[in-house]
KESE-993631 format. One record per residue (C-alpha): residue number from 1; z, x, y. Coordinates in Angstrom, 3 decimals. Layout:
! KESE-993631
 num       up     east    north
 NUM        Z        X        Y
...
END
This chain:
! KESE-993631
 num       up     east    north
   1   -9.155   61.018   -8.725
   2  -10.901   57.897   -9.984
   3  -11.676   54.854   -7.902
   4  -11.122   51.543   -9.646
   5  -12.635   48.449   -8.311
   6  -13.136   44.874   -9.450
   7   -9.697   44.283  -10.786
   8   -7.829   41.011  -10.290
   9   -4.567   39.588  -11.222
  10   -3.177   36.133  -11.672
  11    0.282   35.218  -10.412
  12    1.791   32.115  -11.829
  13    4.913   30.129  -11.264
  14    4.577   30.146   -7.433
  15    5.863   27.039   -5.488
  16    3.252   25.006   -3.939
  17    2.811   25.053   -0.099
  18    4.900   28.248    0.131
  19    4.055   31.579    2.053
  20    4.291   34.838   -0.259
  21    3.940   38.542    0.557
  22    2.034   40.703   -1.836
  23    1.605   44.582   -2.114
  24   -0.336   46.552   -4.754
  25   -0.106   50.038   -6.211
  26   -1.724   51.988   -8.869
  27    0.208   53.593  -11.708
  28   -1.020   56.376  -13.997
  29    0.831   59.041  -16.053
  30    1.655   60.898  -13.000
  31    3.536   57.949  -11.563
  32    3.033   55.226   -9.105
  33    0.823   55.517   -5.936
  34    2.077   54.480   -2.416
  35    2.173   50.729   -1.936
  36   -0.717   49.071   -0.008
  37   -0.014   47.209    3.313
  38    1.418   43.785    2.748
  39   -0.850   40.813    2.509
  40    0.456   37.309    2.962
  41   -0.951   34.183    1.381
  42    0.207   30.431    1.291
  43   -0.106   28.651   -1.885
  44   -1.918   25.161   -1.610
  45   -1.664   21.889   -3.511
  46   -5.120   21.767   -4.906
  47   -6.754   18.421   -5.008
  48   -3.704   16.251   -3.919
  49   -5.072   13.048   -5.461
  50   -3.296    9.752   -4.747
  51   -5.841    8.714   -2.015
  52   -4.273   11.237    0.251
  53   -7.105   13.839    0.617
  54   -8.673   12.159    3.617
  55   -5.442   11.647    5.564
  56   -4.996   14.456    8.170
  57   -2.611   17.367    7.299
  58    0.245   15.505    9.159
  59    0.149   11.841    9.437
  60    2.064    9.233   11.663
  61    2.915    6.032    9.718
  62    3.943    2.882   11.473
  63    4.545   -0.872   10.615
  64    2.848   -3.335   12.742
  65    4.600   -6.914   13.022
  66    1.641   -8.988   12.036
  67    3.193  -11.957   10.486
  68    6.128  -12.617   12.567
  69    7.663  -12.207   16.241
  70   10.884  -10.677   17.320
  71   12.361   -8.993   20.412
  72    9.838   -6.087   20.450
  73    6.927   -8.357   21.318
  74    3.595   -8.837   19.714
  75    1.089   -5.753   19.590
  76   -2.554   -6.457   18.931
  77   -4.021   -4.136   16.338
  78   -6.705   -3.031   18.603
  79   -4.143   -1.870   20.984
  80   -2.492    0.450   18.500
  81   -2.803    4.142   19.910
  82   -5.012    6.496   17.917
  83   -2.013    8.663   17.175
  84   -1.153    6.210   14.278
  85   -2.877    7.483   11.173
  86   -1.463    4.734    8.690
  87   -0.913    1.079    9.877
  88    1.055   -0.932    7.627
  89    0.569   -4.773    8.227
  90    3.961   -6.499    7.949
  91    4.475   -8.392    5.820
  92    2.819  -10.011    2.841
  93    5.634  -12.228    1.341
  94    5.822  -14.379   -2.052
  95    5.813  -17.872   -2.193
  96    9.109  -17.709   -4.119
  97   10.995  -14.496   -5.401
  98    9.589  -14.727   -8.797
  99    6.138  -16.240   -8.465
 100    4.354  -13.060   -7.702
 101    2.182  -15.014   -5.414
 102    1.851  -12.948   -2.351
 103    0.550  -14.541    0.893
 104   -0.249  -12.918    4.158
 105    0.017  -15.443    7.058
 106   -0.682  -14.032   10.491
 107    1.758  -14.751   13.258
 108    0.867  -17.956   15.047
 109    0.105  -18.060   18.785
 110    3.054  -20.379   19.284
 111    5.356  -17.496   18.308
 112    3.123  -14.413   19.292
 113    1.427  -15.004   22.619
 114   -1.704  -13.039   22.867
 115   -2.439  -12.902   19.182
 116   -5.970  -12.222   18.296
 117   -8.335  -14.479   16.326
 118   -8.874  -13.818   12.560
 119  -12.283  -12.399   13.450
 120  -10.791  -10.115   16.289
 121   -8.187   -8.944   13.727
 122  -10.891   -8.088   10.970
 123  -12.962   -6.212   13.550
 124  -10.000   -4.152   14.705
 125   -9.283   -3.207   11.115
 126  -12.964   -1.961   10.759
 127  -12.498   -0.191   13.932
 128   -9.474    1.682   12.974
 129  -11.124    2.542    9.605
 130  -14.158    3.863   11.442
 131  -11.764    6.144   13.445
 132  -10.325    7.610   10.163
 133   -7.183    5.500    9.986
 134   -5.664    3.656    6.990
 135   -4.710    0.021    7.187
 136   -2.391   -1.330    4.451
 137   -0.837   -4.635    3.621
 138    2.931   -4.025    3.168
 139    4.471   -6.341    0.645
 140    8.197   -7.309    0.888
 141   10.394   -6.523    3.863
 142   13.951   -7.748    4.309
 143   12.853  -11.384    3.636
 144   10.172  -10.999    1.000
 145   12.147  -10.603   -2.176
 146    9.706   -9.908   -5.089
 147   10.929  -10.008   -8.735
 148    8.018   -9.572  -11.307
 149   10.089  -10.707  -14.149
 150    7.318  -12.063  -16.375
 151    3.838  -10.889  -17.216
 152    2.499  -14.144  -15.561
 153    4.154  -13.167  -12.080
 154    2.614   -9.643  -12.647
 155   -0.798  -11.003  -13.132
 156   -0.473  -13.354  -10.185
 157    0.755  -10.484   -7.921
 158   -2.355   -8.514   -8.914
 159   -4.704  -11.325   -8.227
 160   -3.027  -12.391   -4.881
 161   -2.688   -8.859   -3.533
 162   -6.410   -8.286   -4.373
 163   -7.344  -11.301   -2.486
 164   -5.431  -10.119    0.649
 165   -6.880   -6.737    0.450
 166  -10.636   -7.904   -0.173
 167  -10.253  -10.664    2.528
 168   -9.309   -8.079    5.211
 169  -11.037   -5.017    3.860
 170   -7.935   -3.018    3.643
 171   -7.418    0.406    2.385
 172   -4.497   -0.208   -0.016
 173   -0.948   -1.301   -0.397
 174    2.524   -0.320    0.652
 175    5.546   -1.334   -1.408
 176    8.482   -2.318    0.723
 177   10.735   -4.013   -1.821
 178   14.315   -4.406   -0.569
 179   17.325   -6.396   -1.327
 180   17.289   -7.638   -4.998
 181   13.748   -7.200   -5.801
 182   14.404   -4.150   -8.111
 183   17.368   -3.653  -10.338
 184   17.993   -2.225  -13.763
 185   19.130   -3.903  -16.921
 186   22.485   -2.358  -18.224
 187   20.761   -0.748  -21.197
 188   17.940    0.813  -18.896
 189   19.258    4.332  -18.469
 190   16.024    6.570  -18.813
 191   13.882    6.507  -15.592
 192   11.101    8.148  -17.469
 193   10.843    5.254  -19.934
 194   11.962    2.047  -18.121
 195   12.281   -1.194  -20.029
 196   13.639   -3.613  -17.376
 197   10.873   -6.330  -17.055
 198   10.728   -6.211  -13.014
 199   10.325   -2.510  -13.146
 200    7.832   -2.499  -16.083
 201    5.716   -5.228  -14.666
 202    5.593   -3.665  -11.076
 203    4.431   -0.360  -12.565
 204    1.797   -2.175  -14.652
 205    0.513   -4.124  -11.487
 206    0.143   -1.021   -9.474
 207   -1.540    0.872  -12.021
 208   -4.123   -2.193  -12.482
 209   -4.586   -2.163   -8.699
 210   -5.154    1.381   -8.678
 211   -7.778    1.275  -11.483
 212   -9.567   -1.689   -9.716
 213   -9.942   -0.044   -6.367
 214  -10.381    3.642   -7.559
 215   -9.507    7.076   -6.058
 216   -9.639    5.988   -2.482
 217   -6.991    3.267   -2.928
 218   -3.995    4.164   -0.758
 219   -0.586    3.378   -2.259
 220    2.582    3.990   -0.269
 221    6.294    3.080   -0.803
 222    9.131    2.556    1.627
 223   12.299    2.264   -0.473
 224   15.775    2.430    0.839
 225   17.968    5.521    0.112
 226   20.082    3.225   -2.038
 227   17.204    2.932   -4.303
 228   16.270    6.598   -4.568
 229   18.542    9.365   -3.440
 230   21.633    7.404   -4.587
 231   20.209    7.877   -8.055
 232   21.516   11.466   -7.938
 233   25.122    9.915   -8.422
 234   24.473    6.682   -9.966
 235   21.528    5.101  -11.947
 236   21.903    1.390  -12.576
 237   25.264    0.381  -13.834
 238   25.803    3.858  -15.328
 239   27.190    5.110  -18.730
 240   30.492    3.272  -17.893
 241   29.349    0.378  -16.085
 242   30.705   -0.751  -12.625
 243   27.918    0.410  -10.300
 244   25.370   -1.653   -8.651
 245   22.298   -2.046  -11.112
 246   20.026   -1.421   -8.150
 247   21.099    1.936   -7.733
 248   18.188    4.488   -7.992
 249   16.050    1.530   -9.320
 250   13.014    2.791   -7.500
 251   12.927    6.130   -9.306
 252   11.139    4.906  -12.331
 253    8.425    3.244  -10.290
 254    7.882    6.389   -7.983
 255    7.786    8.622  -11.212
 256    5.339    6.425  -13.093
 257    3.137    6.353  -10.045
 258    3.533    9.863   -8.888
 259   -0.023   10.914   -9.645
 260   -1.492    7.943   -7.799
 261    1.127    7.842   -4.915
 262   -0.310    8.557   -1.581
 263    3.030    8.679    0.508
 264    6.695    8.086   -0.137
 265    8.470    7.556    3.134
 266   12.109    6.474    2.305
 267   14.015    4.586    4.891
 268   16.338    7.050    6.235
 269   18.058    4.258    8.193
 270   20.352    1.255    7.699
 271   22.024    3.456    5.018
 272   25.600    4.275    3.855
 273   26.627    7.840    3.379
 274   24.548    9.472    0.488
 275   25.527   12.582   -1.479
 276   22.892   15.499   -1.148
 277   22.249   18.429   -3.367
 278   25.092   20.245   -1.817
 279   27.451   17.474   -3.321
 280   28.537   16.638    0.162
 281   28.056   13.109    1.656
 282   25.536   12.938    4.493
 283   25.484   10.074    7.175
 284   23.023    8.936    9.579
 285   22.955    9.940   13.231
 286   21.411   13.273   13.265
 287   18.970   15.750   11.805
 288   21.365   16.705    8.891
 289   20.871   13.264    7.078
 290   16.888   13.545    7.239
 291   16.975   17.060    6.109
 292   19.348   16.449    3.073
 293   17.466   13.282    1.954
 294   14.061   14.905    2.174
 295   15.173   18.059    0.546
 296   16.123   15.999   -2.409
 297   12.635   14.519   -2.598
 298   10.846   17.923   -2.452
 299   13.263   19.789   -4.596
 300   13.959   17.071   -7.303
 301   17.483   16.086   -8.540
 302   19.226   15.453  -11.727
 303   19.681   11.623  -12.276
 304   23.268   10.315  -12.435
 305   24.217   13.883  -12.540
 306   22.602   14.581  -15.921
 307   21.146   18.100  -15.883
 308   18.873   17.068  -18.780
 309   17.215   14.187  -16.848
 310   15.771   15.601  -13.740
 311   13.497   13.635  -11.282
 312   10.749   16.133  -10.586
 313    9.963   16.968   -6.918
 314    7.015   15.236   -5.029
 315    4.446   17.255   -3.329
 316    4.971   17.764    0.283
 317    1.809   15.984    1.206
 318    3.232   12.991   -0.498
 319    6.358   12.719    1.620
 320    6.958   11.462    5.132
 321   10.376   10.901    6.716
 322   11.280    7.302    7.724
 323   13.146    6.821   10.963
 324   13.643    3.931   13.503
 325   11.655    3.903   16.573
 326   14.446    2.926   18.853
 327   18.096    2.019   18.776
 328   16.794   -1.565   18.590
 329   14.911   -0.987   15.490
 330   17.689   -0.099   13.062
 331   20.968    1.832   12.538
 332   20.237    5.478   12.255
 333   18.100    6.118   15.274
 334   18.036    9.772   16.461
 335   16.789   11.414   19.472
 336   13.680   13.320   19.822
 337   15.556   16.684   19.770
 338   17.095   15.664   16.276
 339   13.584   14.689   15.215
 340   12.302   18.168   16.035
 341   15.390   19.840   14.391
 342   14.548   17.913   11.248
 343   10.989   19.096   11.324
 344   11.829   22.712   12.136
 345   14.185   22.906    9.086
 346   11.906   21.376    6.724
 347    8.632   23.032    7.706
 348    9.958   26.468    9.143
 349   13.564   26.700    7.849
 350   14.869   26.947   11.284
 351   17.494   24.618   13.074
 352   18.896   23.645    9.639
 353   22.568   23.524   10.607
 354   25.036   23.611    7.861
 355   22.703   22.247    5.092
 356   20.684   24.870    3.157
 357   17.313   23.452    2.027
 358   15.791   24.668   -1.216
 359   12.511   25.539    0.123
 360   10.151   25.462    3.135
 361    7.277   22.910    3.346
 362    4.986   23.361    5.974
 363    2.767   20.760    4.414
 364    5.223   17.945    4.789
 365    2.958   15.020    5.603
 366    4.657   13.668    8.595
 367    6.677   10.746    9.871
 368    7.023    6.925    9.263
 369    8.741    4.560   11.666
 370    9.888    0.993   11.966
 371    7.936    0.075   13.841
 372    4.873    0.427   15.918
 373    5.987   -2.743   18.051
 374    9.456   -1.143   18.521
 375    7.974    2.107   19.643
 376    5.819    0.412   22.191
 377    8.961   -1.368   23.347
 378   10.432    2.039   23.745
 379    7.711    3.545   25.796
 380    6.164    5.277   22.880
 381    8.862    7.931   22.576
 382    8.515    8.334   18.683
 383    4.771    8.695   18.972
 384    5.006   11.155   21.748
 385    7.619   13.328   19.779
 386    5.085   13.125   16.730
 387    2.281   14.357   18.878
 388    4.299   16.912   20.713
 389    5.332   18.609   17.403
 390    2.121   18.355   15.460
 391   -0.399   18.384   18.185
END
């Protein structure tokens, strides 16, 4: 009997961030030997890129109301608990929808009692960064329509956003374009090769900012389901027209930036019913909606039902699930038990209910919420749910 050592094999075609079991056996002219004991291994993503490598394996993302006041009350940046790994300063807004000129005006003391001074605010940013947190400027929001219809607006966007990042020493940028910021021209049907100016100019602006600040630049996006998952059924006006030209309009931006994208956290709230990969409509109010919407991002999907035009899956480390912190924060709030069911299904394939996911993703990055202020108002329930699950 001859002993063989030093052999190796390469197994290709495996899914990232997935557990596999392996056995080996020797084969000669006499046949196959008994198989070895089973060895398990989990594939990894390699270098994730996109400025995400120094985030924790599971991250909690939240928006901090920094430029306005509402019923949730003002929260000083220094008072944000350490559980929050990415803090999005809401919001930078344009001087007009088409100017590209973004301004970040902090909430005045007359509206936000207890607001810190500019020096205190900048010191709090540095303290958070020293603790390993990322602080970003979020552009847009419900009131901040941004339409980069010209190259001049694109260039103004780049310069004005850069001034905000430099003035406050921020880690990057969150794109929270809502409303009518992004829509597709009628003849723009290929998400891989967009030609609508507001789409093309936004992609160009983001690539310029990424190149300017380098590998550590954090880029996140918070689109609504209408602009992403609805693209499974409809993309823009569609071949026959009649659909909303905004349907799926974020897909070309996400796809063009996927190698530089740190996090995509779709707003799984304030949404109508959306068709999942099971071709069933899913509605807000429970784990099912979050599971179906997230499965689409991690599995990929044909755009407008075209099997030859597939939006490729994102890496699990690029995806966080967007949820409202309280019933006051937005439609679609779910209980901590439903949050746990969502995470169990996507990371362990348990508690999935009727929806069958297309994989298991223990490397799912985490959760996003609107907002830190509303979570404080609600007794930090969302934060405690995250901490309880991921430790």
